[in-house]
N, C-alpha and C positions, 0 to 999 in steps of 0.2 A: 504494500500500500504506500502511496506517496501523496503528499500534500504540499502545495506551494502557495505562498501568499506574498503580496507586495503592498506596501502602504506608503502614503505620502507622509513624510516626516513632519511637515507643518501641521497636518491634521492631528497627528498623535500629540504633538507639542501643545496644541489647543486643548485636547481632551485631558491630558495629564495635569494641566493647570488646576483642574478640579480634583481636590484631595480625595473626594469620595470615589471618583472614577479610578484614580491611581491605586487606592487601597482595595478596590473591588477586583482589579485585574492583576496586580502584581503582588508578589510575596515581599515580606520585609527584607529578605536577603537580596532580591532583585532590585528593590528601590535603593538599598544601601550601596550596592555595587554601582548602579548607574549614577548615583549622586557623587561618587568618588571622582568623577571626571572633573577636569579643571575648567571646562567651558559648557555653557548651556547648549551649544550645538552638539557636543559629544553626548551630553546627558540625553538629549532628545533622540539622537541616533541610536543609543543603547536601548532606550525604552521602546523605540519603534521596532528595532530588530526583534526584541522579545515579544512584542505584540504580534508581529508577523509570524514568529515561531509558534506561538500558541495557536494562531489561526491555521497554520499549516498542519499542526497536529490534529486540530479539530477536523479539518478536511480529510485527513488520512483515516481517522478513526470514526468520524461521525456516523457513517452507515451502521456502525455497531452499537453506539450508545452516545447519549448527550453528555458532554463533559463540562467541567467547571474551570474557570480561568485560573484560580489560584492553586488548583491541583496539578498544574503543569508549571514547572519552574525551570528557568534557564540559568544555569550556573556556569561560570568559567573555571576550567582547571587552571592550575598554576601556569601552564604553558600558554594559556589564553584560549584554548579550544573550548567552544561552548558544548555543554552536555545538558541533557534533560533529566530532571528528577521529577518523579510522579508522587502524588500524595492521595490519600483518601480512596474514593471509589475508582478514580482513574488508575491509581497504582494497582488496585485489586484487578481491574480489567486487563491491564498490560501484563501483569504477572500471570493471570489465568490463561491468557492467550499465548504466553511465552514469547512476547514480542521483544525484539531488539530495536531500539530507536536511535537513528542517527540524525543529526541536525546540521545544517549549514546556514550561516547568516552572512549577509553582506549589506552594504549601504553605499549610496552616493550622497551628494549634497541634498538631494530632494527626495530620494526614495530609499526604503529599507525592504529587503527581501529575505525570505527564509524558505528552506525546503526541508521537509521531514520525510525520512524513509523508514518505514516500519517493516521488519522482516521477521518471520517466525523462527 
């Protein structure tokens, strides 16, 4: 299964200005990581790629079950490689299906994109 999503960074930048939206979509760890950036531009790009990653996972898994935003968490390894951590019902579903999930993130000045590949 594969899912891909692209978002306009300016759109996400507007949405995350609302703390309620920010806390509904992102985990505390994601918010903390993104806010470590030195510029608002990089913070917006990081939040946007994570939003796209969650959407990509939704698209890959959605035929199987409805998912929740905060049950999908994008964490960076020490090397910088992004990896997904699952929580709650989403973790249970991924574990039950024995899925391996790979994610790729990228962005330009205006857009953020993510691809999620789920394999048994």
